[in-house]
N, C-alpha and C positions, 0 to 999 in steps of 0.2 A: 191105412195104417194109422197108428196113433201119431199125432203131430209131436214132432220134437221141436219145442220152442227155444229159440236161441236169442237172447238179449243181452242186456247190459248190467257195478257196484262202485263207493267213492274213495279216491286217494288224493293225497296232496303231494304231487310230485311236478317237477318241471316238464312241460310238454317238449317231446323231442322225437326226432326220427327214430330213436331206439326204445320208445315207450312200449312197456309190455304190461301184461297182467298176469297175475298168479291165481289159479283156481282156488277156491275155498275148500280145503280138505274136509271140513266139518259138515258140508251140506250132504242131504241124502243123495243116493246114487241115481235118481231119475228125477229130472226136472230141471228148473231154471230158477236161480236165486240171486237177488230177490226178484219178486214179480211185479215191481214198480220201481221207477226211476225216482231217485232224489231230485228235488228242485235245483235248478241251475240258477244261481244268483248273479245279477248284473254286476260286473267289476270283480267277481270272485273266480279264481281258477276252479274249473270243474273237472273231475275225474269220477267216472263211475265204472265199476267192474261188475259184470254179471257172470256168475259161475254156472255154466251149462253142464249137466251131468246126463251123458247119453247112456241109456241102459243097454246091457248086452243082450237081455232077452226081454221080451215084452208079449202082450196078448192083444190081438186085434179081433175085430168082429167082421167075418165075411158072410154076407146074407144071414146075419143073425147068430152065427156059429163062432164061438170063441176059437182062435187059432193062434198057437205059440209061433213067434217068429224070432230070429236072431238078427240083430242089427249089425251090419257090417260097418257102416259109417254115416255120418251126416255132414253135408258140406254148406257153408253159407255161399250162396250164389251172388247175393247183392244185399246192400243195406243203404236205404234211402230215407230222406226226410230230415237229416241233421241240418240245423240252421248254420249260416255263415259263421265261421270261427270255431266250429266243433268238428272233430275228426273222430274216427274209429280205427282200432288195432285189434288183430285177432292173436290169439295164442292157443295152438300153434299158428304160425303166421300164414299157413295155407288156408286157414279156415276150415280144415278138415278134421272131424272129431270121430275117431274110431268108436265102435260099440264098447260099452264097458269102461269108458274113460271120462275124464272131465276136462273141459276147456274153458275159455273165457273171452269176453269182449271187452276192451277199454275204450270208453268214450271220454275224449279230453277236449278242453277248450276253454275259451273266455270271451266275453263280449262286453263292451261298453256301450253298445248300440240298444238304446231304451225302445226302439221301434220293434225290436225282436221279443219284447215281453208278450207272453202268451203261450198257447199250448201248440207244439209241433208234432204232429202225428208221424210215427216211424213205421217203416215197412222193412221187414226182414225176410229174404226169400231163401228157402232151404231146399235141399235135395237129399233124401233118405234112401240108402241102399239097404236091403234086407233078404233073408232066405226063410223059406217056410219048408220044413221037412227036408232041409239041405238044398231045396232048389232056389236059385236067385229069382227074385220077384221083380216086377217092373218098379224102377225107382219112382218115389213119390215126391212131387213137387208141392210145397206148402209156403203159404205166405202169413207171416205172423203180423197181426194188425192191432194188437192189444196195447202197445206201448207207445207213449209219448214222452217228449222232453218239454217240461214247463220251465219257462225263464220268467224270473220275477225280480222285482227290486227288494233287496233285503231290508227288513226292520228288526228290531229287537223282539218284537212279539213273534215274527216268523221263524227266527232262527233258534229259539229256545225249545227244547223238548218239553213236553207235557208231563213232567215228574209228578208222581202221586204226592211227593212231599211239597206242599204248597209253601213252605218256608225255606225252600232251596232256590236261591237267587244267584245269578251271575251278571255282573255289570262292569263296565259298560259292555253292551253286546249288540252290534259288532264292536270290537276293539281295535285300537291302532298299536297295542303293545301291552299295557298294564291292565291286569284283570284281578277282579275281586269276586270270591265266591263266599256266600254266607249261608249256612244251612243249620236248621234246629234237628239235632239227631236223637234217636232213641237212647244211645249210649253216651255216658258222660265220662269218657276216658280218653281213648286214642283212636285216630282214624288215619287211614292211608288215602292220600290224594294223587290220583294218576290223570295224566293229560295224554290222550291218543290222537293221531291224526286220523283222517277218515278211511285210511287203509288198514287201521287197526294196529299201526306201530306205535309203540310206547315213546312218548316224547320226554316226559318227566315223571317222577315218583318221589313223593316226600310223605313223611310221618307228620301228623299234626296233633295237637292237643284239643281236647273238646272240654273246655271248662263249662260247667252248668248246661251241658248238652248244646252249647253254640259253637260252631266251628266258623271261624273267620280266616280265610286263606287268600293270599295275594300272590300273584305270579307275573314275571316280567317275560312277555312273549314278543318283545320288540324285534328279536332277531328271527322269528319264526316266519316261514312263508305264508303269504296270504292264503286263505282257505278255510275250510270247515274243520273243527276240532271238537273233541268230546272231553269233558271233565267228569271224572268218577270218583266217588267218595265210598270208601269200603271200611265198614266196622264189622265187629263180630255179629252184629245183628241186622245189618241191612247193607245194600248196595244201592246207591243212587247215581244217576248220570243225566247230564245236561249237554246239549250242543251249542257251540259258539262259533263265532266267525271272526277271524284275524283279517283285518283289511290291509 
């Protein structure tokens, strides 16, 4: 049968026994999103949510012949390879995802141990139940081997997004509170500046003037939780965004 991949997306929340994730409703209804984990930075809280969409119906090849099957459910049997300091949580908590639904996995943690810098391969073991022509099929066991958690030491070069606007700068990055963003924009009028955490939650929103196409924006994030954030600039002509870190 078609392999159902189940893996990991990023939020900035405090790790707790009640940590949960929310599936992204905007993803397609078949597959896992995103298909690559964000980098975990030493000394920075890490949360990654992967939305997994289990199809209700799919097609598999049996001796070269396409056969339509109905997916009853997929269950995560085990998840191994996370380095010390990182844990996982499922939603639903049983790790069972019925066909035609979306679930997610939240991987959270933090490390100050530079000895963990490097690539940590992850293994996700799943079991899929399905029916063909209304007849239950033998459950399929799969092992997802394509995901790794990379741990690195943050630098300003690493944490900035590669924006197409070469005159869009954020500094200092990482920051311990105060942040300045400078951007040369196509529009010489007004802009909206938004800051999101890595879960996509809006942290702040302000209107800013753009004299002579130059935006100069400052923010005080001294009360923000450490983690990864995004600064987005919107005008009537463009939207640009960069990632930054609060220590």
